[in-house]
TILO-181973 format. One line per field, with one value per residue: x negated, y negated, z negated of N, C-alpha, C in turn; residue number from 0; residue in one letter. Coordinates in Angstrom, 1 decimal. Each point is the difference from the previous one (the first is absolute). Layout:
// TILO-181973
n_xx	c(X, ...) $
n_yy	c(Y, ...) $
n_zz	c(Z, ...) $
ca_xx	c(X, ...) $
ca_yy	c(Y, ...) $
ca_zz	c(Z, ...) $
c_xx	c(X, ...) $
c_yy	c(Y, ...) $
c_zz	c(Z, ...) $
k	c(NUM, ...) $
r	c(A, ...) $
//
This chain:
// TILO-181973
n_xx	c(-26.1, -0.7, -0.4, 0.2, -0.7, 0.6, -1.1, 1.0, -1.0, 1.0, 0.8, -1.1, 0.9, 0.5, -0.2, 1.0, -0.8, 0.7, 0.6, -0.3, 1.2, 0.5, 1.2, 0.2, -1.3, 0.6, -0.7, -0.6, 0.2, -1.0, 0.1, -1.2, 0.6, 0.4, 1.2, 0.0, 0.6, -0.8, -1.1, 0.4, 0.5, -1.1, -0.3, 1.1, -0.9, 1.0, -0.4, 0.7, 0.5, -0.4, -1.1, 0.9, 0.2, 0.0, 1.3, -0.7, -0.5, -0.4, -1.2, -0.4, 0.4, 0.8, 0.9, -1.0, 1.1, -0.9, -0.3, -1.2, 0.0, -1.2, -0.7, -1.1, -0.5, -0.4, 1.2, -0.2, -0.3, 1.1, 0.5, 0.6, 0.5, 0.1, 1.0, 0.4, -1.1) $
n_yy	c(56.1, -0.5, 1.2, -0.6, 0.8, -0.2, 0.4, 0.6, -0.6, -0.7, 0.2, -0.4, -1.0, 0.2, -1.3, 0.1, -0.7, -1.0, 0.3, -0.9, 0.0, 0.1, -0.3, -0.1, -0.1, 0.9, -0.6, 1.2, 0.6, 0.8, 1.2, 0.5, 0.5, -1.2, 0.4, -0.4, 1.1, 0.6, -0.5, 0.3, 1.1, 0.1, -0.5, 0.9, 0.7, 0.1, 1.2, 0.1, 1.0, 1.2, -0.4, -0.9, 0.4, 0.5, -0.1, -0.9, 0.1, -1.2, 0.1, -0.8, -1.0, 1.0, -0.7, -0.8, 0.2, 0.2, 0.0, -0.3, -1.2, 0.4, -0.9, 0.6, -0.2, -1.1, 0.2, -0.7, 1.3, 0.3, 0.7, 1.0, -0.1, 1.2, -0.6, 1.3, 0.0) $
n_zz	c(-41.5, -0.9, -0.5, -1.2, -0.7, -1.1, -0.5, -0.7, -0.6, -0.5, 1.0, 0.7, 0.2, 1.2, 0.0, 0.9, 0.7, -0.4, 1.2, 0.9, 0.5, 1.2, -0.4, 1.3, -0.2, -0.8, -0.9, 0.1, -1.2, 0.1, -0.2, 0.0, -1.1, 0.2, 0.5, 1.3, 0.2, -0.9, 0.5, 1.2, -0.4, -0.6, 1.2, 0.1, 0.6, 0.9, -0.1, 1.2, -0.6, 0.4, -0.6, -0.3, 1.3, -1.2, 0.4, 0.4, -1.2, 0.1, 0.6, -1.1, 0.8, 0.0, -0.6, -0.5, -0.8, -0.9, 1.4, -0.4, 0.4, 0.0, -0.7, 0.3, -1.2, 0.5, 0.5, 1.1, 0.1, 0.7, -1.1, 0.5, -1.2, -0.5, -0.6, 0.3, 0.7) $
ca_xx	c(0.0, -0.9, 0.6, -1.0, 0.5, -0.8, 0.1, 0.3, -0.9, 0.6, 0.8, -0.6, 0.9, -0.3, 1.1, -0.1, 0.1, 1.1, -0.4, 1.0, 0.4, 1.1, 1.2, 0.7, -0.6, 0.1, -1.1, 0.5, -1.0, 0.1, -1.1, -0.4, 0.8, 1.4, 0.3, 0.6, 1.5, 0.2, -0.3, 1.1, 1.2, -0.2, 0.0, 1.2, 0.0, 0.6, -0.5, 0.8, -0.7, 0.8, -0.6, 0.9, 1.0, -0.6, 0.6, -0.7, -1.1, -1.2, -1.2, -0.1, -0.8, 0.3, 1.1, -0.5, 1.0, -0.5, -1.2, -0.3, -1.2, -1.0, -1.3, -1.0, -0.9, -1.2, 0.2, 1.1, 0.9, 1.2, 0.2, 1.3, -0.1, 1.2, -0.1, 0.4, -1.1) $
ca_yy	c(-0.4, 0.9, 0.5, 0.1, 0.6, -0.5, 1.1, -0.5, 0.8, 0.5, 1.2, 0.7, 0.1, -1.0, -1.0, -0.5, -1.4, -0.5, -0.7, -1.0, 0.1, -0.9, 0.6, -1.2, -1.3, -0.2, 0.7, 1.1, 0.7, 1.4, 0.9, 0.9, 1.2, -0.4, -0.1, -1.2, 0.1, -0.3, -1.4, -0.8, 0.2, -0.6, -1.4, -0.5, 0.2, 1.2, 0.7, 1.2, 1.3, 1.2, 0.7, 0.2, 0.9, 1.3, 1.0, 0.1, 0.9, -0.3, -0.6, -1.4, -0.5, 0.8, -0.5, -1.2, -1.1, -1.0, -0.5, -1.4, -0.6, -0.5, -0.5, 0.3, -1.1, -0.2, 0.7, -0.7, 0.9, 0.4, 1.4, 0.6, 1.1, 0.3, -0.6, 0.9, 0.8) $
ca_zz	c(-1.4, -0.8, -1.2, -1.0, -1.2, -1.2, -1.1, -1.3, -0.9, -1.2, 0.2, 1.1, 1.2, 1.1, 0.3, 1.3, 0.2, 0.8, 1.2, 0.6, 1.4, 0.4, 0.7, 0.6, -0.4, -1.4, -0.7, -0.9, -0.7, 0.2, -0.4, 1.2, 0.2, 0.3, 1.4, 0.4, -0.3, -1.4, -0.3, 0.7, -0.8, -1.3, 0.3, 0.6, 1.4, 0.4, 1.2, 0.2, -0.1, -0.2, -1.0, -1.2, 0.3, -0.3, 0.8, 1.3, -0.3, 0.9, -0.7, 0.2, 1.1, 1.2, 0.7, 0.5, -0.2, -0.8, 0.5, -0.5, 0.6, -0.9, 0.4, -1.1, -0.3, 0.9, 1.2, 0.7, 0.7, -0.7, 0.1, -0.4, -1.0, -0.8, -1.3, -1.1, -0.4) $
c_xx	c(-0.8, 0.8, -1.1, 0.6, -0.9, 0.2, 0.3, -0.8, 0.7, 0.7, -0.5, 0.9, -0.5, 1.2, -0.2, 0.2, 1.3, -0.6, 1.1, 0.2, 1.1, 1.1, 0.8, -0.5, 0.1, -1.1, 0.6, -1.3, 0.2, -1.2, -0.3, 0.9, 1.5, 0.2, 0.5, 1.5, 0.2, -0.2, 1.1, 1.2, -0.1, 0.0, 1.2, 0.1, 0.5, -0.7, 0.8, -0.8, 1.0, -0.6, 0.9, 1.1, -0.5, 0.6, -0.7, -1.3, -1.2, -1.1, 0.0, -0.9, 0.3, 1.1, -0.3, 1.0, -0.7, -1.3, -0.1, -1.3, -0.9, -1.2, -0.9, -0.9, -1.2, 0.2, 1.2, 1.1, 1.2, 0.2, 1.4, -0.3, 1.4, -0.1, 0.2, -1.2, -1.3) $
c_yy	c(1.0, 0.4, 0.0, 0.6, -0.4, 1.1, -0.7, 0.9, 0.6, 1.3, 0.8, 0.2, -1.1, -0.8, -0.5, -1.5, -0.4, -0.9, -0.9, 0.4, -0.9, 0.8, -1.1, -1.3, -0.2, 0.8, 1.1, 0.6, 1.5, 0.8, 1.0, 1.2, -0.3, 0.0, -1.4, -0.1, -0.3, -1.5, -1.0, 0.1, -0.8, -1.6, -0.5, 0.1, 1.3, 0.6, 1.3, 1.3, 1.1, 0.9, 0.4, 1.0, 1.4, 1.2, 0.2, 0.9, -0.2, -0.6, -1.5, -0.4, 0.7, -0.7, -1.3, -1.2, -1.2, -0.6, -1.5, -0.5, -0.6, -0.6, 0.2, -1.2, 0.1, 0.8, -0.7, 0.9, 0.3, 1.5, 0.4, 1.2, 0.3, -0.6, 0.9, 0.9, -0.7) $
c_zz	c(-0.8, -1.3, -1.0, -1.2, -1.2, -1.1, -1.3, -1.0, -1.2, 0.2, 1.2, 1.2, 1.0, 0.3, 1.4, 0.1, 0.8, 1.1, 0.5, 1.4, 0.3, 0.8, 0.5, -0.5, -1.5, -0.7, -1.0, -0.6, 0.2, -0.5, 1.2, 0.2, 0.3, 1.5, 0.3, -0.4, -1.5, -0.3, 0.6, -0.9, -1.3, 0.1, 0.7, 1.6, 0.4, 1.3, 0.2, -0.1, -0.2, -1.2, -1.2, 0.3, -0.1, 0.8, 1.4, -0.1, 1.0, -0.8, 0.3, 1.1, 1.4, 0.9, 0.7, 0.0, -0.7, 0.5, -0.3, 0.7, -1.1, 0.6, -1.2, -0.2, 0.9, 1.3, 0.7, 0.7, -0.9, 0.2, -0.4, -0.9, -0.6, -1.3, -1.1, -0.4, 0.2) $
k	c(0, 1, 2, 3, 4, 5, 6, 7, 8, 9, 10, 11, 12, 13, 14, 15, 16, 17, 18, 19, 20, 21, 22, 23, 24, 25, 26, 27, 28, 29, 30, 31, 32, 33, 34, 35, 36, 37, 38, 39, 40, 41, 42, 43, 44, 45, 46, 47, 48, 49, 50, 51, 52, 53, 54, 55, 56, 57, 58, 59, 60, 61, 62, 63, 64, 65, 66, 67, 68, 69, 70, 71, 72, 73, 74, 75, 76, 77, 78, 79, 80, 81, 82, 83, 84) $
r	c(M, S, T, E, K, K, K, N, V, E, D, N, T, M, E, E, K, T, M, I, G, Y, I, N, G, K, E, V, E, F, K, A, N, E, T, I, L, E, V, A, A, R, N, G, H, F, I, P, T, L, C, E, M, R, E, L, N, H, A, P, G, T, C, R, V, C, L, T, E, I, Q, R, A, N, D, P, R, L, Y, L, V, T, S, C, D) $
//
C-alpha cells in the first residue's frame, strides 16, 4: 500500500492520506502510522497480545502472541507479521 502525504499550505503541516485495508473481509480505514492492532481494535476485532501487560517489561513484537496473516496489495503471497508494531 502506498502512503501519500498532502501539504496543508495554510499551517504548513502534512496530512496523511487515509488508506483502505481489510480485516477478516471487512473494509477498514487506516493511516500509515497505525498498527494493525490499533486498527483492528478500533473496528471491533480482538487480537490477543501481551503488550498491555506493563509488568512484563518487554519490547512490542517480541512475544509473537499477536501474529497476524497479511496479504500486501499486488502480491499474492501471505506473510506473518506482529500486529503491534
